[in-house]
Legacy VTK file of the C-alpha trace (Angstrom):
# vtk DataFile Version 3.0
C-alpha trace
ASCII
DATASET POLYDATA
POINTS 329 float
-11.005 8.760 -2.356
-8.241 7.412 -4.611
-8.406 3.652 -5.030
-6.296 1.017 -6.749
-8.639 -1.904 -7.112
-10.121 -2.196 -3.634
-7.153 -0.498 -1.952
-8.230 2.838 -0.495
-5.423 5.403 -0.369
-7.087 8.617 0.766
-7.799 11.803 -1.167
-4.239 12.642 -2.217
-1.929 9.682 -1.533
1.827 9.943 -1.199
3.783 6.970 -2.535
7.303 5.846 -1.716
9.122 5.184 -4.979
10.916 1.873 -5.439
14.643 2.560 -5.082
17.360 -0.046 -5.408
19.425 -0.437 -2.221
17.140 2.014 -0.421
13.482 0.974 -0.195
13.992 -2.268 1.705
11.648 -3.309 4.560
13.428 -1.275 7.299
13.346 1.925 5.232
9.750 1.276 4.227
8.893 0.834 7.910
10.074 4.293 8.933
8.437 5.841 5.870
5.162 4.158 6.807
5.430 5.482 10.355
5.992 8.948 8.929
3.013 9.098 6.600
3.623 7.121 3.407
0.330 5.802 1.993
1.660 3.181 -0.437
5.108 1.702 -0.856
6.915 -0.531 -3.287
9.734 -2.997 -2.855
13.064 -2.531 -4.535
12.703 -3.786 -8.090
12.906 -7.552 -8.362
14.626 -9.195 -11.319
12.332 -11.642 -13.088
15.350 -13.653 -14.239
16.682 -13.813 -10.685
13.311 -14.852 -9.320
12.944 -17.647 -11.851
16.412 -18.916 -10.879
15.456 -18.669 -7.201
18.402 -16.334 -6.627
18.667 -15.471 -2.937
18.917 -11.699 -3.460
15.791 -11.613 -5.626
13.799 -13.879 -3.315
14.708 -11.789 -0.263
13.265 -8.710 -1.958
9.867 -10.393 -1.742
9.903 -9.960 2.036
6.941 -7.857 3.120
5.433 -7.332 6.558
1.958 -6.561 7.822
2.984 -3.216 9.314
3.850 -1.764 5.895
0.607 -2.469 4.035
-0.468 -1.536 1.497
2.701 -2.523 -0.335
3.446 -3.586 -3.894
6.137 -5.825 -5.326
7.841 -4.295 -8.345
9.107 -6.592 -11.108
11.362 -5.924 -14.076
12.537 -8.043 -16.965
12.883 -8.350 -20.720
11.081 -11.623 -21.446
7.288 -11.693 -21.664
6.772 -15.271 -20.483
9.254 -14.906 -17.625
7.519 -11.782 -16.386
4.187 -13.597 -16.396
5.652 -16.502 -14.436
7.265 -14.150 -11.934
3.984 -12.378 -11.393
2.563 -15.707 -10.233
5.525 -16.253 -7.893
5.340 -12.761 -6.413
1.587 -13.052 -5.899
2.094 -16.053 -3.604
3.670 -13.915 -0.881
0.432 -11.904 -0.771
1.406 -8.310 -1.517
-1.373 -5.817 -2.110
-0.443 -5.292 -5.756
2.114 -6.046 -8.460
3.982 -3.202 -10.166
5.939 -3.351 -13.433
9.066 -1.278 -13.878
9.189 0.377 -17.293
11.171 3.334 -16.028
14.589 2.261 -14.713
17.183 4.101 -16.832
20.411 2.507 -15.589
22.584 0.836 -18.202
22.629 -2.606 -16.566
18.826 -2.752 -16.847
17.901 -0.753 -19.940
20.641 -2.191 -22.146
19.321 -5.676 -21.408
15.916 -4.810 -22.773
14.208 -4.201 -19.431
13.043 -1.124 -17.521
12.907 1.989 -19.675
14.078 0.017 -22.706
10.485 -1.149 -23.219
9.582 2.444 -24.105
11.265 1.697 -27.440
8.946 -1.247 -28.093
5.385 -0.409 -27.077
3.843 -3.571 -28.609
6.170 -5.697 -26.460
5.362 -3.564 -23.423
1.677 -4.220 -24.048
2.229 -7.978 -24.399
4.327 -8.081 -21.234
1.790 -6.111 -19.236
-1.003 -8.344 -20.503
0.956 -11.418 -19.387
1.434 -9.999 -15.887
-2.216 -8.931 -15.555
-3.399 -12.399 -16.580
-0.968 -14.141 -14.217
-2.165 -12.575 -10.976
-5.369 -11.971 -9.080
-3.893 -8.745 -7.682
-4.142 -5.221 -9.074
-1.314 -4.421 -11.482
0.261 -0.964 -11.678
3.046 0.453 -13.838
5.861 2.942 -13.297
7.417 4.488 -16.397
8.946 7.628 -17.916
7.920 10.144 -20.566
9.700 8.170 -23.289
13.137 7.023 -24.373
14.327 10.437 -25.562
13.023 13.852 -26.597
11.855 12.565 -29.987
9.906 9.608 -28.566
7.816 10.943 -25.687
5.103 8.319 -26.045
3.765 8.104 -22.500
0.289 9.313 -23.493
-0.094 6.375 -25.877
1.388 4.084 -23.235
-1.178 5.225 -20.661
-4.141 4.471 -22.903
-2.893 1.124 -24.146
-1.907 -0.162 -20.720
-5.179 0.962 -19.162
-7.022 -0.881 -21.939
-5.376 -4.179 -20.983
-6.063 -3.839 -17.301
-3.538 -1.875 -15.273
-5.163 -0.074 -12.361
-2.785 2.854 -11.778
0.118 4.544 -13.538
3.084 6.424 -12.069
5.101 8.603 -14.437
8.551 10.050 -13.836
8.768 13.362 -15.658
11.995 12.631 -17.548
13.057 10.529 -20.505
15.456 7.636 -20.210
18.201 9.632 -21.909
17.863 12.356 -19.281
18.483 9.845 -16.478
18.052 12.103 -13.403
19.465 15.281 -14.949
17.649 18.518 -15.664
14.230 19.474 -14.371
11.390 16.964 -14.434
8.632 17.932 -16.902
5.153 17.180 -15.600
3.215 18.692 -18.511
2.677 15.344 -20.245
1.638 13.820 -16.923
-1.032 16.509 -16.696
-2.169 15.728 -20.241
-2.632 12.069 -19.324
-4.727 13.104 -16.334
-6.789 15.424 -18.543
-7.478 12.695 -21.105
-11.194 11.774 -20.759
-10.360 8.171 -21.707
-8.124 7.764 -18.671
-10.004 6.596 -15.594
-7.199 5.031 -13.519
-5.233 7.015 -10.909
-2.250 8.918 -12.297
0.674 9.616 -9.981
3.450 12.093 -10.752
7.092 11.518 -9.867
10.222 13.623 -10.127
11.782 16.549 -8.228
9.213 16.812 -5.422
11.442 17.612 -2.459
9.379 19.987 -0.324
5.823 20.482 0.926
5.540 23.668 -1.122
6.455 21.924 -4.355
4.103 19.034 -3.615
1.141 21.386 -3.213
2.157 23.410 -6.267
2.368 20.280 -8.438
-0.931 18.959 -7.058
-2.715 22.147 -8.040
-0.830 22.808 -11.265
-0.872 19.347 -12.824
-3.970 17.783 -11.273
-2.394 14.433 -10.439
-4.156 11.989 -8.118
-1.100 11.669 -5.906
2.665 12.007 -5.813
5.414 9.407 -5.767
8.547 10.528 -3.928
11.960 8.946 -4.261
15.317 10.565 -3.554
13.864 13.275 -1.293
12.896 10.612 1.254
16.462 9.410 1.850
17.430 10.489 5.355
14.146 12.394 5.392
11.223 9.951 5.783
9.162 12.577 7.619
8.654 14.402 4.315
5.370 12.504 3.903
3.827 13.956 7.071
5.280 17.369 6.258
3.555 17.366 2.874
0.265 16.133 4.308
0.259 18.861 6.943
1.089 21.569 4.403
-1.567 20.413 1.927
-4.171 20.391 4.702
-3.251 23.616 6.508
-1.018 25.685 4.226
1.543 25.840 7.029
4.822 24.003 7.422
5.415 21.623 10.281
8.378 22.537 12.442
11.433 20.634 11.214
12.333 17.545 13.243
14.554 18.197 16.210
17.846 16.407 16.525
16.284 14.099 19.111
13.504 13.256 16.661
16.036 12.559 13.896
17.932 10.251 16.220
14.713 8.495 17.230
13.818 7.725 13.593
17.378 6.617 12.866
17.215 4.284 15.873
13.883 2.869 14.700
15.425 2.264 11.280
18.304 0.398 12.916
15.902 -1.702 14.993
13.905 -2.705 11.919
17.127 -3.484 10.045
18.301 -5.842 12.779
14.861 -7.405 13.061
14.896 -8.133 9.327
18.485 -9.209 8.698
19.784 -10.127 12.130
22.316 -8.511 14.496
25.273 -8.628 12.104
23.863 -7.994 8.614
21.283 -5.578 10.033
24.008 -3.406 11.550
26.037 -3.556 8.342
23.085 -2.614 6.095
22.357 0.450 8.212
25.777 2.008 7.665
24.800 3.642 4.374
22.092 5.724 6.075
23.878 7.630 8.847
25.264 10.383 6.621
21.780 11.126 5.290
20.085 11.234 8.682
22.582 13.730 10.061
23.308 15.813 6.988
24.101 19.403 7.863
25.545 18.797 11.316
28.913 20.492 11.554
31.816 18.434 12.907
29.737 15.265 12.753
32.405 13.184 10.987
33.887 11.582 14.158
30.429 10.383 15.194
29.664 9.136 11.695
32.881 7.119 11.686
32.002 5.591 15.035
28.508 4.717 13.804
29.917 3.102 10.660
32.419 1.116 12.719
29.914 0.083 15.405
29.292 -3.660 15.627
26.255 -4.080 17.880
22.920 -2.442 18.605
24.021 -1.614 22.156
27.143 0.175 20.935
25.245 2.107 18.274
22.470 3.013 20.704
25.053 4.547 23.031
26.637 6.545 20.184
23.218 7.854 19.136
22.582 8.961 22.724
25.912 10.813 22.638
24.890 12.506 19.390
21.824 13.952 21.114
23.908 15.168 24.033
26.661 16.654 21.861
24.444 18.403 19.315
21.368 19.116 21.420
21.536 22.840 20.678
21.857 22.402 16.923
18.800 23.195 14.821
18.508 20.605 12.018
LINES 1 330
329 0 1 2 3 4 5 6 7 8 9 10 11 12 13 14 15 16 17 18 19 20 21 22 23 24 25 26 27 28 29 30 31 32 33 34 35 36 37 38 39 40 41 42 43 44 45 46 47 48 49 50 51 52 53 54 55 56 57 58 59 60 61 62 63 64 65 66 67 68 69 70 71 72 73 74 75 76 77 78 79 80 81 82 83 84 85 86 87 88 89 90 91 92 93 94 95 96 97 98 99 100 101 102 103 104 105 106 107 108 109 110 111 112 113 114 115 116 117 118 119 120 121 122 123 124 125 126 127 128 129 130 131 132 133 134 135 136 137 138 139 140 141 142 143 144 145 146 147 148 149 150 151 152 153 154 155 156 157 158 159 160 161 162 163 164 165 166 167 168 169 170 171 172 173 174 175 176 177 178 179 180 181 182 183 184 185 186 187 188 189 190 191 192 193 194 195 196 197 198 199 200 201 202 203 204 205 206 207 208 209 210 211 212 213 214 215 216 217 218 219 220 221 222 223 224 225 226 227 228 229 230 231 232 233 234 235 236 237 238 239 240 241 242 243 244 245 246 247 248 249 250 251 252 253 254 255 256 257 258 259 260 261 262 263 264 265 266 267 268 269 270 271 272 273 274 275 276 277 278 279 280 281 282 283 284 285 286 287 288 289 290 291 292 293 294 295 296 297 298 299 300 301 302 303 304 305 306 307 308 309 310 311 312 313 314 315 316 317 318 319 320 321 322 323 324 325 326 327 328
């Protein structure tokens, strides 16, 4: 049984990676319904939270149906991160996560995210401040290092465990790589093999099929896998992996009707969270992903994007099932 603090996650947990503009409460809801064991919010700016910025505060929204769930924080100032850990803890998530992995310029060039991989002493001080500012378990997500010459994640793992983090997720690329090239899990395996490391180690990067998940589980010995981009338009990947790991056989791919049903659930959660106008608007970015591969789908996609109410969209989704009922997705 893999545990983070007192949170029990099963024998080989599958985690939904925090993804900006993707892993909001509606998306987390459908991932939870399709087998995700632990999820994280989109990353929350510590500076925005201190200023009480509406966008940052809204990212603290969590719901009972998605537990266990962690709030992920990022920032460049040690004291601010400690203060934000206190604020985030008040909404009662199951854990607090620190982002030391985001590679995008707007984050890293401001001294946050993956930029901390260039200043391990500051990373240690920041992590210590967060751990001391909350009663909740603290976890960390990071990368192998800043670039090929500074792959310092093994040192990072030891030093952060020593000051109290209770799990570590590692993306198998450097910051310079961004999301290019193949993820390298060999250093992740070395962390797991280190006899000093006693916390759960989760691998992240390039897992996009049940076969690859099982291969990486056996090859690198990680305690679980964090999945990001492969979940977009494909939240059932969690149950597919679980079934394959347990039986060695693939689940049948979701039928078109099943795809539509999950898409509809996503829309319902979106409206429940943001209301009938903003909820419909926020959902527009997802239709292409849910129906990827359907030939001649563009007219329906345009209608879905232009739809203004749940009733209208529900009718279009029903038409999709009727029109493409013979298509194998």
